[in-house]
C-alpha positions as CSV (number, residue, x, y, z in Angstrom):
1,M,-50.5,23.4,-52.0
2,M,-48.6,23.0,-48.9
3,T,-45.3,23.7,-47.7
4,L,-43.5,21.5,-46.0
5,G,-40.4,23.9,-45.2
6,Y,-37.0,25.4,-46.5
7,D,-33.6,24.5,-47.0
8,V,-30.5,25.8,-48.5
9,R,-28.8,24.4,-51.5
10,E,-25.1,25.1,-52.9
11,P,-25.1,27.3,-55.9
12,V,-25.3,25.1,-59.3
13,V,-21.9,24.4,-61.0
14,A,-22.5,23.8,-64.6
15,A,-21.7,20.5,-65.9
16,S,-21.2,19.0,-62.3
17,W,-23.0,15.7,-63.0
18,T,-21.1,13.1,-65.5
19,K,-21.8,12.3,-68.8
20,E,-22.3,9.0,-67.3
21,R,-24.8,10.1,-64.7
22,R,-27.0,12.3,-66.0
23,G,-27.6,9.7,-69.1
24,A,-28.1,7.0,-66.6
25,F,-30.2,8.8,-64.4
26,L,-31.6,11.7,-65.7
27,I,-34.8,11.9,-69.1
28,R,-33.0,14.3,-70.4
29,P,-29.4,13.8,-70.3
30,D,-28.8,17.4,-71.9
31,V,-29.3,19.0,-68.5
32,L,-25.6,19.4,-67.0
33,Q,-26.8,20.2,-63.3
34,P,-30.6,18.8,-62.5
35,L,-31.9,21.0,-59.1
36,S,-34.1,18.4,-57.4
37,V,-35.6,18.3,-53.7
38,D,-33.4,15.6,-52.8
39,H,-30.2,16.3,-51.5
40,L,-28.1,13.6,-53.2
41,V,-29.0,15.3,-56.2
42,W,-28.8,19.1,-55.4
43,P,-26.7,19.0,-52.2
44,H,-27.0,21.4,-49.2
45,P,-24.1,22.4,-47.2
46,V,-25.5,22.5,-44.2
47,E,-27.0,19.3,-42.3
48,I,-30.5,19.6,-40.4
49,P,-30.9,18.1,-37.2
50,A,-32.9,15.5,-37.4
51,E,-35.3,17.2,-34.4
52,V,-36.1,19.9,-36.5
53,S,-39.2,18.6,-39.1
54,P,-39.7,14.9,-40.1
55,L,-37.8,15.3,-43.1
56,P,-34.7,17.5,-43.2
57,L,-35.7,21.0,-44.1
58,W,-35.7,24.5,-41.2
59,G,-39.4,25.9,-40.3
60,S,-38.4,29.7,-42.3
61,V,-36.5,31.4,-44.6
62,S,-34.7,33.2,-41.4
63,E,-34.0,29.4,-39.9
64,A,-32.6,28.3,-42.7
65,R,-30.5,31.3,-43.6
66,N,-29.0,31.9,-40.1
67,A,-28.2,28.4,-40.2
68,F,-26.2,28.9,-42.5
69,A,-24.3,32.1,-41.5
70,D,-22.1,29.6,-38.7
71,T,-20.7,28.3,-41.4
72,G,-18.8,31.5,-42.0
73,T,-19.2,31.3,-46.0
74,E,-21.1,33.1,-48.8
75,A,-24.9,33.3,-48.4
76,P,-27.2,30.6,-49.0
77,L,-29.4,30.0,-51.8
78,V,-32.6,28.8,-50.1
79,I,-35.8,27.1,-51.7
80,E,-39.1,26.4,-50.7
81,I,-40.2,22.7,-51.0
82,A,-44.3,22.4,-51.6
83,L,-46.1,19.7,-51.7
84,A,-48.1,19.9,-54.6
85,D,-50.9,17.4,-54.5
86,I,-52.0,17.0,-50.9
87,T,-55.3,14.5,-52.2
88,G,-54.5,11.5,-50.7
89,I,-51.9,11.8,-48.7
90,G,-53.6,10.8,-45.3
91,H,-54.0,12.8,-42.5
92,N,-51.2,10.9,-40.9
93,W,-48.2,12.6,-42.8
94,T,-50.0,15.8,-43.4
95,H,-50.5,15.8,-39.5
96,A,-47.1,15.5,-38.8
97,F,-46.3,18.9,-40.5
98,E,-48.2,20.9,-38.3
99,G,-46.4,23.5,-36.2
100,M,-43.2,22.8,-38.6
101,L,-43.9,26.2,-39.8
102,H,-42.2,29.6,-38.4
103,P,-43.9,32.6,-41.1
104,E,-43.8,34.5,-37.7
105,M,-39.6,34.7,-38.2
106,D,-40.1,36.0,-41.7
107,R,-42.0,38.8,-41.0
108,W,-39.3,41.5,-41.4
109,L,-38.6,40.0,-44.2
110,H,-39.7,40.4,-48.0
111,L,-39.9,37.2,-49.4
112,D,-40.9,36.5,-53.6
113,F,-40.1,33.5,-55.5
114,H,-38.7,31.9,-58.6
115,E,-40.1,28.8,-59.8
116,Y,-38.1,25.8,-60.6
117,G,-40.6,23.2,-61.3
118,Y,-42.0,20.1,-59.9
119,D,-40.0,17.1,-58.5
120,V,-41.2,13.7,-58.0
121,A,-39.5,12.3,-54.7
122,D,-40.8,9.6,-52.2
123,R,-41.9,10.5,-48.5
124,Y,-38.3,11.0,-47.6
125,L,-37.2,13.3,-50.6
126,T,-35.4,11.1,-53.1
127,S,-35.9,11.8,-56.2
128,G,-37.6,9.6,-58.7
129,L,-36.9,12.0,-61.5
130,S,-33.5,12.5,-60.9
131,N,-32.3,9.8,-58.0
132,C,-34.1,6.3,-58.6
133,M,-31.7,4.8,-61.6
134,L,-34.0,3.0,-64.0
135,S,-33.2,-0.1,-66.2
136,A,-32.1,0.8,-69.4
137,E,-35.4,-0.3,-70.8
138,E,-37.3,1.5,-68.8
139,M,-35.4,4.6,-69.6
140,E,-36.3,3.4,-72.9
141,A,-39.7,3.5,-72.5
142,V,-40.0,7.0,-70.1
143,R,-38.1,9.1,-72.4
144,P,-40.2,9.3,-75.1
145,R,-42.7,9.9,-73.5
146,W,-41.4,13.0,-71.1
147,V,-37.9,14.3,-72.3
148,R,-40.1,17.4,-73.8
149,R,-42.2,17.6,-70.3
150,V,-38.9,18.1,-68.5
151,N,-37.6,21.7,-68.3
152,D,-34.0,23.6,-68.2
153,Y,-33.5,22.5,-64.4
154,G,-34.3,18.7,-65.3
155,L,-38.1,19.1,-63.3
156,L,-41.3,18.8,-64.9
157,S,-42.8,21.9,-65.6
158,K,-46.4,21.6,-64.7
159,P,-47.7,20.3,-61.1
160,A,-50.5,17.5,-63.6
161,D,-47.3,16.5,-65.2
162,A,-45.6,15.3,-61.8
163,T,-48.5,14.1,-60.4
164,E,-48.8,11.9,-63.4
165,F,-45.3,11.0,-63.4
166,A,-46.0,10.0,-59.3
167,M,-47.6,7.0,-60.9
168,V,-44.9,5.9,-63.4
169,C,-42.4,5.8,-60.4
170,D,-44.8,3.8,-58.1
171,A,-44.7,0.9,-61.5
172,N,-41.2,1.1,-61.8
173,V,-39.8,2.0,-58.7
174,P,-42.1,0.4,-55.7
175,E,-39.4,-0.1,-53.2
176,H,-39.7,3.8,-52.7
177,A,-43.4,4.0,-53.6
178,P,-45.7,6.0,-53.4
179,F,-44.3,9.3,-54.8
180,F,-45.3,12.1,-54.5
181,A,-45.0,15.9,-56.7
182,Y,-43.4,18.3,-54.6
183,R,-42.9,22.1,-55.5
184,L,-39.6,23.6,-56.0
185,R,-39.0,27.7,-55.6
186,C,-35.9,29.9,-55.0
187,V,-36.4,32.2,-52.2
188,L,-35.6,35.8,-53.1
189,I,-35.5,37.5,-50.5
190,S,-34.8,41.2,-49.3
191,H,-35.7,43.7,-46.7
192,P,-38.4,46.2,-46.5
């Protein structure tokens, strides 16, 4: 696993996706609100400046929380996004993230994590699991094999399943290929 960064996300609101949208995009259309690394699937309330990271992610939990604090609204839901399978991604891509994390900023926080599962997305975090609409025929072929592997968050439960599903996305959505497996966790914060 390679942590790429942190983001803040809006609280999950049940039934925020319409039945039609769930049927068109989700392997498990009974999931009322999927979670995702993709901010178009699971919105973030604060835009991240482009110069912060190669991806729209903060380098520490503290930076994510501080950016959100300026909005004057409730405490954020902070998530961690990590690349689940770093084999075969290439030196240039991993090199782009060197120095982007700032764990020293979180040294006073006690961090724990609640694992949501694994998303499959392209290098810009566009989710192949919940934001790349497959044709009706493709979805009909994919659902029987994958529906039991998708958890109640709309994510895959095992990293090996996410790596395998990345190949399915590569074949069905070549305009976004290559796809990668990402671990998505909620950061639980307490002060020592």
